[in-house]
C-alpha positions in Angstrom: -25.1 -25.2 -7.3 -26.6 -23.9 -4.0 -23.5 -25.0 -2.0 -21.2 -23.1 -4.2 -23.4 -20.0 -4.1 -23.6 -20.2 -0.3 -19.9 -20.5 0.1 -19.4 -17.5 -2.3 -21.7 -15.4 -0.1 -19.7 -15.9 3.1 -16.2 -16.7 1.9 -14.9 -13.1 2.0 -14.9 -11.0 5.2 -16.5 -8.1 3.3 -17.9 -7.6 -0.2 -15.2 -5.2 -1.4 -12.5 -7.7 -0.6 -13.0 -9.3 -4.0 -10.6 -6.7 -5.4 -7.8 -7.9 -3.1 -8.3 -11.4 -4.4 -8.0 -10.0 -7.9 -4.7 -8.3 -7.0 -3.4 -11.6 -5.5 -4.4 -13.4 -8.7 -2.3 -10.9 -10.7 0.7 -11.2 -8.4 0.6 -15.1 -8.4 -0.1 -15.1 -12.2 3.0 -13.0 -12.8 1.3 -10.1 -14.4 3.5 -7.2 -15.4 1.0 -4.6 -14.3 -2.6 -4.3 -13.0 -4.8 -1.4 -14.0 -8.0 -0.7 -12.0 -10.6 1.8 -13.4 -13.7 2.9 -11.6 -16.9 4.5 -12.7 -20.0 5.5 -10.9 -21.4 1.9 -10.9 -18.7 -0.3 -12.2 -15.1 -1.4 -11.6 -12.7 -3.0 -14.2 -9.5 -4.8 -13.6 -7.0 -5.3 -16.5 -4.0 -7.6 -16.2 -1.1 -7.2 -18.6 0.8 -10.4 -19.4 -0.9 -12.5 -16.7 -0.9 -16.3 -16.6 -4.5 -17.2 -15.6 -5.4 -19.6 -18.4 -7.5 -19.2 -21.5 -11.1 -18.1 -21.6 -12.1 -21.8 -22.1 -10.3 -22.6 -18.8 -11.9 -19.7 -17.0 -15.4 -20.7 -18.2 -14.8 -24.3 -17.0 -13.6 -23.4 -13.5 -16.2 -20.6 -13.0 -19.2 -23.0 -12.6 -17.5 -26.3 -11.8 -18.1 -27.2 -8.1 -14.6 -28.7 -7.6 -12.3 -27.5 -10.3 -8.6 -28.1 -10.5 -6.9 -24.7 -10.0 -3.5 -23.2 -10.3 -2.2 -21.0 -7.4 -3.2 -17.9 -9.4 -6.6 -19.2 -10.3 -7.6 -19.8 -6.6 -8.0 -16.2 -5.6 -9.4 -15.3 -9.0 -12.2 -17.9 -8.6 -13.0 -16.6 -5.1 -13.3 -13.1 -6.5 -15.5 -14.0 -9.5 -17.8 -16.1 -7.4 -18.1 -13.4 -4.8 -19.3 -10.8 -7.2 -21.1 -13.1 -9.6 -22.8 -15.6 -7.3 -23.1 -13.7 -4.0 -23.7 -10.2 -5.3 -25.2 -11.2 -8.6 -23.2 -8.5 -10.5 -22.7 -8.8 -14.2 -19.1 -9.6 -15.2 -17.6 -9.2 -18.7 -14.3 -11.0 -19.3 -12.4 -9.8 -22.4 -9.2 -11.3 -23.7 -7.0 -9.5 -26.2 -3.6 -10.3 -27.7 -1.5 -8.6 -30.3 -2.6 -9.3 -33.9 -5.7 -11.3 -32.7 -9.4 -10.5 -32.4 -10.6 -9.8 -28.9 -12.9 -12.5 -27.4 -15.3 -12.2 -24.5 -17.2 -14.1 -21.9 -20.2 -12.7 -20.1 -21.9 -13.5 -16.8 -25.2 -11.7 -16.5 -25.8 -12.3 -12.9 -27.5 -15.6 -13.4 -25.9 -17.5 -16.2 -22.6 -17.7 -18.2 -22.5 -17.1 -22.0 -20.5 -18.9 -24.6 -17.2 -17.5 -25.7 -17.6 -15.2 -28.6 -15.8 -12.5 -30.6 -16.0 -9.2 -28.6 -18.3 -6.7 -30.1 -17.0 -3.3 -31.2 -19.0 -1.5 -28.5 -17.1 -3.5 -25.8 -13.8 -2.2 -27.0 -15.1 1.3 -27.3 -15.8 1.4 -23.5 -12.2 2.1 -22.8 -11.4 -1.3 -21.3 -8.4 -1.5 -23.6 -6.4 1.0 -25.6 -6.5 1.3 -29.4 -3.8 -1.4 -29.6 -2.1 -3.8 -27.3 1.6 -4.7 -27.2 1.1 -7.7 -25.0 -1.6 -10.1 -23.9 -4.3 -8.5 -21.8 -7.2 -9.9 -19.7 -9.9 -7.6 -18.5 -12.7 -8.2 -15.9 -15.4 -5.5 -16.0 -17.8 -5.8 -13.1 -21.0 -3.7 -13.1 -23.8 -3.1 -10.7 -26.8 -5.2 -10.9 -30.6 -4.7 -10.2 -30.6 -8.4 -9.1 -28.1 -8.1 -6.3 -28.0 -6.9 -2.7 -26.2 -3.7 -3.6 -29.2 -2.4 -5.5 -31.6 -3.4 -2.8 -29.5 -1.5 -0.3 -29.5 1.6 -2.5 -33.4 1.5 -2.7 -33.7 1.1 1.0 -31.0 3.5 2.3 -30.9 5.9 -0.6 -27.2 5.4 -1.4 -24.8 3.0 -3.0 -21.2 3.1 -1.6 -20.0 -0.1 -3.4 -17.5 1.7 -5.6 -16.3 3.9 -2.7 -15.7 0.8 -0.5 -13.7 -0.8 -3.3 -11.6 2.3 -3.7 -10.9 2.3 0.0 -10.0 -1.4 -0.1 -7.3 -0.9 -2.7 -5.9 2.3 -1.1 -5.5 0.7 2.3 -4.6 -2.9 1.6 -2.9 -3.0 -1.8 -0.1 -0.5 -1.2 2.3 -3.5 -0.9 1.7 -4.9 -4.4 5.1 -5.9 -5.8 4.1 -5.1 -9.4 2.9 -1.7 -10.8 -0.7 -1.2 -9.7 -2.7 1.7 -11.0 -6.0 2.9 -9.7 -7.7 5.5 -12.0 -4.3 6.4 -13.4 -2.4 6.8 -10.0 0.1 4.3 -8.7 -1.0 2.6 -5.5 2.1 0.4 -4.9 3.9 2.9 -2.8 3.9 1.2 0.7 2.1 4.3 2.1 4.9 6.6 1.2 2.4 8.8 -0.8 -0.2 8.7 2.0 -2.4 11.7 1.7 -3.5 13.1 5.1 -3.8 16.4 6.9 -2.5 15.0 10.1 0.4 12.8 9.1 3.1 12.6 6.5 5.7 10.0 5.6 9.1 10.5 7.2 11.2 7.5 6.1 11.0 4.1 4.4 13.2 1.1 5.0 13.5 -2.5 4.0 16.2 -5.1 4.5 17.2 -7.4 1.6 17.2 -11.1 2.5 20.6 -12.8 2.9 19.1 -16.3 3.1 16.9 -17.0 0.0 15.3 -20.0 1.8 13.5 -17.7 4.3 10.1 -16.3 3.3 10.4 -12.6 2.6 8.4 -9.6 1.6 8.2 -9.0 -2.2 9.1 -5.3 -2.8 8.8 -3.8 -6.3 11.3 -2.0 -8.4 10.2 1.4 -6.9 12.3 0.4 -3.8 14.7 -2.2 -5.2 16.7 -1.6 -8.3 15.4 -3.5 -11.4 18.7 -5.5 -11.5 17.7 -7.1 -8.2 16.0 -10.2 -9.4 14.9 -11.4 -6.0 13.2 -8.1 -4.8 12.8 -9.7 -1.3 13.2 -8.1 2.1 12.9 -9.4 5.6 10.3 -6.7 6.2 9.6 -3.1 5.4 8.4 -0.1 7.4 7.2 3.5 6.9 7.6 6.0 9.6 5.2 8.9 9.8 5.3 12.2 11.7 1.8 13.1 13.0 0.0 16.1 14.4 -2.6 14.0 16.2 -2.8 10.6 17.9 -2.3 7.6 15.5 -1.8 4.0 16.5 1.2 2.1 15.0 0.3 -0.9 13.0 1.8 -4.3 12.0 0.6 -5.2 8.5 0.8 -8.9 7.5 1.3 -9.2 3.7 0.5 -12.3 1.7 0.6 -12.5 -2.1 1.0 -8.7 -2.4 -1.9 -7.5 -0.2 -2.3 -6.7 3.5 -4.3 -9.5 5.0 -4.4 -8.6 8.6 -3.5 -5.6 10.7 -2.3 -5.7 14.4 -2.5 -2.5 16.3 0.3 -1.6 18.7 -1.8 0.0 21.4 -0.9 2.2 24.3 1.8 4.2 22.5 0.0 6.8 20.4 -0.7 9.2 23.3 3.0 9.5 24.0 4.5 10.5 20.7 4.2 12.4 17.5 5.3 9.4 15.5 3.5 6.6 13.8 4.8 3.4 12.3 3.5 1.0 9.7 5.5 -2.2 9.8 5.0 -4.6 6.9 5.8 -8.3 7.5 5.8 -11.2 5.1 3.2 -14.0 5.6 3.5 -16.0 2.4 4.7 -19.0 4.3 1.6 -19.0 6.6 -1.6 -21.0 6.2 -4.9 -19.2 5.8 -8.6 -20.0 6.2 -11.0 -20.4 3.3 -10.9 -16.6 2.6 -7.2 -16.6 2.0 -7.1 -13.3 4.0 -7.1 -14.6 7.6 -3.8 -16.0 8.8 -3.2 -19.1 10.8 -0.1 -19.1 13.1 1.2 -22.4 14.5 1.1 -20.7 18.0 0.1 -17.2 19.2 3.7 -16.5 20.3 4.9 -16.9 16.7 3.0 -13.8 15.7 4.7 -11.7 18.4 8.1 -13.2 17.9 8.1 -12.1 14.3 6.8 -8.6 15.3 9.5 -8.3 17.9 12.3 -9.3 15.5 11.2 -6.7 13.0 10.8 -4.0 15.6 14.3 -4.6 16.9 15.6 -4.2 13.3 13.6 -0.9 13.0 15.0 0.3 16.3 18.6 -0.4 15.1 18.0 1.7 12.0 16.7 4.5 14.1 19.8 4.3 16.4 22.1 4.4 13.3 20.3 7.3 11.7 20.4 9.6 14.7 18.8 13.0 13.8 18.9 12.2 10.1 15.3 11.0 10.0 14.0 14.1 11.7 16.0 16.4 9.5 14.0 15.1 6.5 11.0 17.0 7.9 12.6 20.4 7.6 10.4 22.1 4.9 13.2 24.4 3.9 16.5 22.5 4.5 19.8 24.5 4.3 21.4 24.3 0.9 24.9 24.8 2.2 27.2 27.2 4.1 27.0 29.9 1.5 23.2 30.1 1.6 23.3 30.2 5.4 25.4 33.3 5.4 23.7 35.3 2.6 21.2 37.1 4.8 23.7 38.3 7.6 26.4 39.1 5.0 24.0 41.3 3.0 23.2 43.3 6.1 26.9 43.5 7.1 28.0 44.7 3.6 25.1 47.1 3.3 25.9 48.6 6.7 29.5 49.1 5.8 28.8 50.8 2.5 26.2 53.1 4.0 28.2 54.0 7.1 29.4 57.4 5.8 25.8 58.5 5.1 23.9 57.1 8.0 24.4 56.0 11.5 27.0 53.5 10.2 28.2 52.3 13.5 24.7 51.2 14.5 24.2 49.4 11.2 27.6 47.6 11.5 26.8 46.6 15.1 23.3 45.5 14.1 24.8 43.4 11.3 27.3 41.8 13.7 24.4 41.1 16.0 22.5 39.4 13.2 25.4 37.2 12.5 25.6 36.2 16.1 21.9 35.6 16.3 22.1 33.4 13.2 24.9 31.3 14.7 22.9 31.0 17.9 19.9 29.9 15.8 22.0 27.2 14.1 23.1 26.0 17.5 19.5 26.0 18.8 18.4 24.1 15.7 21.1 21.5 16.2 20.1 21.0 19.8 16.4 20.7 18.7 17.4 18.0 16.2 19.4 16.1 18.8 16.4 16.3 21.2 14.1 15.1 18.4 16.5 12.2 17.7 16.4 11.2 21.4 12.6 11.4 21.4 12.4 9.1 18.3 14.8 6.6 19.9 12.9 6.6 23.1 9.6 6.0 21.2 11.2 3.1 19.2 12.3 1.6 22.5 8.7 1.9 23.9 7.5 -0.1 20.8 10.0 -2.8 21.7 8.8 -2.9 25.3 5.2 -3.1 24.3 5.9 -6.0 21.9 8.0 -7.8 24.5 5.0 -7.6 26.8 2.7 -9.0 24.2 5.1 -11.9 23.6 5.3 -12.6 27.3 1.5 -12.6 27.6 1.1 -15.0 24.7 3.7 -17.4 26.2 1.7 -17.5 29.5 -1.5 -18.3 27.6 
């Protein structure tokens, strides 16, 4: 159907966003884990224990112009049509369950095959392990000579499709509430394992919800104990220490992925800190993409931002210099270790006093002890100054957010 193909072509904001829709499908389908593997020209997504329907159901909704969909099937269909109809990329869907033969469904870029028993060469591609302990559903998406990606490669001499998909997951899927692996590495870390030469994570925080009726951010067991059945927080944040200018961000999270990012501008020139604030958006409506949020009024966006920033500021005030102390690459291990160096010099000077200029050594050792204590005092003062700097920076975030709210109210 031409209308369905045209919608698939323009429904997502960028071609690589289909992977975010796959992650949303896994979260809504209650998957126990999502594994993404990339090769030079292909990407595969494997769901473990997901509730997305049978292959028969998937085949029916794939080509039907107005199918009846579950909440989890909606983002899945957007993703499949984006890569299959718009990009004309081949898609191999394989289902495998314990004690059953694997079955497959194949889209060749133009038509959909019948459901059949998966061939042995399919299983040998590494989409599954030798055996499965739970039900698994795998989507293997390859490059296609029919699609726009290949035409771009012939024209420009490169194909960065896989690289863009990798970047998409690394930037926007860190909030996935279930284990998410990309080429064997966990991605669901809320940016706490952010790899950068110019910034490093300083602290992570999230507030569990007291009112279960309020929409909250789903945070996985890496941050909440497995016994916490809710796994919800009013918001989460990651504080970074930076060596160059970075803008702080407000990331809106819906169904486990970052849908939109607001930049808190005008602050990065004044501090060595950077904040990523994650706020829940599951209760908000979206456009057809499911990735652009619709607020009832502009001020609602800034009211939520301001509430979360005030909570962050309170945590900073309560922590004092504790957050800055976590940056010490060689933290003190206790009073004994702090005195080992000066004590060794002092004892050595005393024992060697009869054979050397003992008085000089003793005085030198006493001076080293005094210098060490002075260094401790200076370090304490530096930590206090850093805490005041952090608190002042957090207050500046509040001021900027209050100004945005005031401007939106005037509009």
